[in-house]
C-alpha positions in Angstrom: 0.9 35.8 -4.1 3.7 34.0 -6.1 4.2 30.3 -5.7 7.6 31.0 -4.0 6.0 33.4 -1.5 3.2 30.9 -0.9 5.6 28.1 -0.1 7.6 30.4 2.2 4.4 31.3 4.0 3.4 27.7 4.5 6.9 26.8 5.8 6.9 29.8 8.2 3.4 28.9 9.5 4.5 25.3 10.1 7.6 26.4 12.0 5.5 28.8 14.2 3.0 26.0 15.0 5.8 23.6 16.0 7.4 26.4 18.1 4.1 27.0 19.9 3.9 23.3 20.8 7.5 22.8 21.8 8.0 21.8 25.4 10.8 23.1 27.7 14.0 21.1 28.1 13.0 19.2 31.2 9.7 18.1 29.6 11.7 16.8 26.6 14.0 14.8 28.8 11.1 13.3 30.8 9.3 12.5 27.6 12.4 10.7 26.2 12.8 8.7 29.3 9.1 7.6 29.1 9.6 6.8 25.5 12.3 4.3 26.2 10.0 2.4 28.5 6.9 2.5 26.2 8.6 2.3 22.8 6.8 5.4 21.9 8.0 7.7 19.1 11.2 9.9 19.9 10.8 13.7 19.9 13.4 15.6 18.0 14.8 19.0 18.8 12.9 21.9 17.3 15.9 22.8 15.1 15.8 19.3 13.5 12.0 19.6 13.0 12.4 23.0 11.4 15.1 21.7 9.0 12.7 18.8 8.1 9.9 21.2 7.3 12.1 23.2 5.1 13.5 20.2 3.3 10.1 18.6 2.7 8.5 21.8 1.5 11.3 22.6 -0.8 11.6 19.1 -2.1 15.2 18.7 -0.9 16.2 15.2 0.3 17.1 15.0 4.0 19.7 12.5 5.2 18.2 10.4 8.0 19.9 7.4 9.5 16.9 5.6 10.9 15.1 4.9 7.6 17.4 4.6 4.6 16.3 5.5 1.1 14.4 2.7 -0.6 16.8 0.4 -2.5 17.0 1.3 -6.2 17.1 -2.4 -7.2 13.4 -3.0 -6.4 12.4 -3.8 -10.0 10.5 -7.1 -9.7 10.2 -10.0 -12.0 7.0 -10.1 -14.0 4.1 -10.6 -11.7 6.2 -10.7 -8.6 6.3 -7.2 -7.1 8.6 -6.2 -4.2 7.2 -4.0 -1.4 9.9 -1.9 0.2 8.7 -1.0 3.7 8.0 -3.0 6.8 6.8 -2.0 10.3 8.7 -3.5 13.3 5.8 -2.8 15.6 2.1 -3.6 15.4 -0.6 -3.8 18.1 -1.1 -7.2 19.6 -3.2 -9.7 17.8 -2.8 -8.2 14.3 -1.7 -10.6 11.4 -0.8 -9.8 7.8 -3.6 -10.7 5.4 -3.0 -8.5 2.3 -0.1 -7.5 0.0 -0.5 -5.7 -3.3 2.0 -4.0 -5.6 3.0 -3.6 -9.2 5.3 -1.8 -11.7 5.6 1.9 -12.3 3.6 4.1 -9.9 1.3 1.4 -8.6 1.0 1.7 -4.8 2.7 -0.8 -2.5 0.1 -1.8 0.1 0.3 -4.2 3.1 -2.5 -4.8 5.6 -2.7 -6.4 9.0 -6.1 -7.3 10.6 -7.5 -8.3 13.9 -11.2 -9.0 13.6 -12.8 -5.9 12.0 -9.8 -3.7 13.0 -7.1 -2.9 10.4 -3.6 -1.4 10.1 -2.4 -0.5 6.6 1.0 0.6 5.4 1.2 2.0 1.9 3.9 3.5 -0.2 2.9 5.9 -3.0 5.2 7.2 -5.8 5.7 11.0 -6.0 5.7 10.4 -9.8 1.9 9.8 -9.4 0.2 13.2 -9.9 -2.2 12.3 -7.0 0.8 12.3 -4.6 3.2 14.8 -6.2 2.1 17.8 -4.1 2.1 15.9 -0.7 5.0 18.0 0.7 3.0 21.2 0.3 -0.1 19.7 1.7 1.8 18.5 4.8 3.3 21.9 5.4 -0.1 23.6 5.1 -2.0 21.6 7.8 -1.9 22.3 11.5 -1.8 18.8 12.9 1.8 17.9 12.2 4.2 15.3 13.7 7.8 14.3 13.2 8.6 10.8 11.8 12.2 9.9 11.3 13.2 13.5 11.0 10.5 14.3 8.5 7.4 16.4 9.1 4.2 14.4 8.6 0.5 15.1 9.1 -2.3 13.2 10.9 -5.8 13.1 9.6 -8.9 11.2 10.7 -12.6 11.8 11.7 -12.5 10.3 15.2 -10.5 8.5 17.9 -10.7 5.1 16.2 -9.6 6.1 12.7 -6.4 7.9 11.8 -3.9 8.3 8.9 -0.4 9.4 9.3 1.3 10.7 6.1 5.0 11.4 5.7 7.8 11.3 3.1 10.9 9.2 3.9 12.6 10.6 0.8 11.7 12.5 -2.3 10.5 9.4 -4.2 7.8 8.0 -1.9 4.9 9.1 0.3 4.1 6.7 3.1 0.7 6.4 4.8 0.0 4.5 8.0 -3.7 4.0 8.4 -5.4 2.6 11.5 -9.1 1.7 11.7 -11.2 0.3 14.5 -8.6 0.8 17.2 -8.9 3.0 20.3 -6.4 5.9 20.3 -5.8 5.4 16.6 -3.5 8.4 16.3 -1.1 7.1 18.9 -1.1 3.6 17.2 -0.5 5.2 13.8 2.5 7.1 15.2 4.0 4.0 16.8 3.6 2.1 13.5 5.2 4.9 11.5 8.1 5.3 13.9 8.9 1.6 13.6 8.9 1.5 9.7 12.2 0.4 8.1 13.4 -0.4 4.6 12.9 -4.2 4.7 11.6 -5.5 1.4 9.2 -8.4 1.0 8.0 -10.1 -2.1 4.6 -10.9 -3.5 4.6 -14.3 -5.1 1.2 -15.6 -5.9 0.3 -18.8 -7.7 0.0 -17.1 -11.2 1.1 -14.3 -13.4 -0.1 -12.8 -16.6 1.1 -14.2 -19.9 0.2 -12.4 -23.2 -2.3 -9.6 -22.8 -4.5 -7.9 -25.4 -3.0 -4.9 -27.2 -2.9 -1.8 -25.1 -3.3 -3.6 -21.7 -0.4 -3.5 -19.2 0.2 -5.3 -15.9 -1.0 -3.1 -13.1 -0.9 -5.0 -9.8 -0.5 -8.4 -8.2 -2.4 -8.9 -4.9 -2.3 -11.8 -2.5 -4.9 -11.9 0.3 -6.3 -14.3 2.9 -6.3 -15.0 6.6 -4.1 -18.1 6.1 -2.3 -20.1 3.4 -5.3 -22.4 3.4 -7.6 -19.7 2.0 -5.2 -17.7 -0.1 -6.3 -15.8 -3.2 -4.2 -14.3 -6.0 -5.5 -11.5 -8.0 -3.9 -10.0 -11.1 -5.0 -6.7 -12.6 -4.1 -5.1 -16.0 -5.4 -2.0 -17.5 -5.1 0.3 -20.5 -6.8 3.1 -22.4 -9.5 0.8 -23.7 -10.3 -1.2 -20.6 -9.1 -3.5 -17.9 -9.0 -7.2 -17.1 -8.7 -9.1 -13.8 -7.6 -12.7 -13.2 -8.4 -14.4 -9.9 -7.3 -17.8 -8.5 -8.9 -19.1 -5.4 -10.3 -22.2 -3.8 -13.9 -21.1 -4.1 -16.1 -21.2 -7.3 -17.0 -17.8 -8.7 -20.7 -16.9 -9.3 -21.6 -18.6 -12.6 -25.4 -17.9 -12.9 -26.5 -17.4 -16.5 -23.3 -19.0 -17.8 -22.7 -21.0 -21.0 -20.1 -23.6 -21.8 -16.7 -22.6 -23.2 -13.3 -24.3 -23.5 -10.6 -22.8 -21.2 -7.1 -24.1 -20.9 -8.3 -27.3 -22.6 -10.8 -27.9 -19.9 -14.6 -27.4 -19.8 -15.3 -23.9 -18.5 -18.0 -21.3 -18.3 -18.7 -17.9 -19.8 -20.9 -15.3 -18.1 -21.7 -12.3 -20.4 -21.6 -8.8 -19.0 -24.7 -7.6 -17.4 -25.3 -4.1 -16.1 -22.2 -3.1 -14.0 -20.9 -6.7 -13.9 -18.1 -7.5 -16.2 -18.1 -10.5 -18.5 -16.2 -13.5 -17.1 -14.8 -16.9 -18.1 -14.0 -19.4 -15.4 -12.5 -22.9 -15.2 -11.8 -25.4 -12.4 -8.1 -26.3 -12.7 -6.7 -29.8 -12.3 -5.7 -29.1 -8.6 -9.3 -28.2 -7.8 -8.8 -24.4 -7.6 -10.7 -22.0 -9.7 -9.3 -19.5 -12.3 -11.6 -16.7 -13.5 -10.8 -13.8 -15.8 -13.2 -10.9 -16.0 -13.4 -7.6 -17.9 -15.2 -5.7 -20.6 -13.6 -7.7 -23.4 -15.0 -10.1 -26.0 -15.3 -13.7 -24.9 -12.4 -14.8 -27.2 -10.0 -12.3 -25.6 -11.0 -13.3 -22.0 -10.4 -17.0 -23.0 -7.0 -16.0 -24.5 -5.9 -14.2 -21.3 -7.0 -17.3 -19.2 -5.2 -19.6 -21.6 -2.0 -17.5 -21.3 -1.9 -17.3 -17.4 1.4 -18.8 -16.1 0.7 -20.9 -13.1 3.3 -21.1 -10.2 3.5 -24.4 -8.3 5.4 -22.8 -5.4 3.5 -19.6 -4.3 4.7 -17.8 -1.2 1.6 -17.9 1.1 3.3 -18.8 4.4 3.2 -15.1 5.6 -0.6 -15.0 5.5 -2.0 -15.0 9.0 1.4 -14.2 10.6 2.6 -11.1 12.4 
C-alpha cells in the first residue's frame, strides 16, 4: 500500500468511527445545554469533525477562532523562555509548581499539583522528530475526541491516568496529562478545552554565561510549591556531554568532596562516581547554594559556575498559585 493510500485509509477509518458515535440532533442539543451548565467541552457537528480529521491527517492548517496560532514573537531572551499556552480551567485545589522551556525544539511544560495528583500541559514542536508524525498517529487510533475543531486522541492505562493529545496548528503538538485524579479522561478534556494562547515567562534567579565548546542552552526550569522554596535549574547539552546548574536554598550532597575556589568563594568539588556526575558547589553571599554538575573536568565545571549570571529579581510569585 502506498503512503498516500495508507493516509486515505486512516482518514476514512477515523471518519467512520466518528460517524458511528455521532448522536442524533436532539441528543446534541441536550448535550450542549448541559455543557453550558457544567462548563464541559462543546461537541461539534460531524461535518466539522470530519474536516478537522482531513486537515490534521493531511498536515493542512485549519482556521479555528477559539485558539489562535501561537504568536511568532515568542523568541525569549537568553535563559528566559516563554511558554505559549495556558489553561483557563483546572480542578479545584491545584496550584502551579513547575515551568520549563528553552530554545529550538525544547518542550514547553507547565505542571499543577494537589498532593500526589498532577495536571501537566506541554507543547511539543513538530520539528522534533519524536512528534513529527503525531497527526497520523492520531488518525490511526480509535479513541478520538474533538478539541477546538481538531481531532485529538486519548490514551491512559486506567481511570485515574489520562493523556489527551491534539494539534492546535501545524507547528505544535499539545498534551494534557492528568494523574491521580478520578475520571481523569473527563478532567483532561476539560483542561484541553480551556487552553488558550496566553504566554507566560520563566524568569529564574540565574542564566548561563559562557559554556564549554559544543554545549548549547537546552532548558530553564523553575519549580517549587511556593516562592519560599523555589529552585532554578539550567540545562545545556551537546554532542560530547551535558551540564546542569542548580540554585536552591538547600545544600547539595557533598560527601567525599574536596575544597575548590568557586566565584571567589570557598566551594567544594565532588568527583564523578558510578552514575553520579562530577559536581562543584558553593554557598553564595545570600545564603543560597549554586551547584554545577556534569561529566566535565573540574576546571570546566568551575568555569561554568563562575560564568553564571545571577538575577536579583526572579519571578517566583506564581509558584503555589492557581
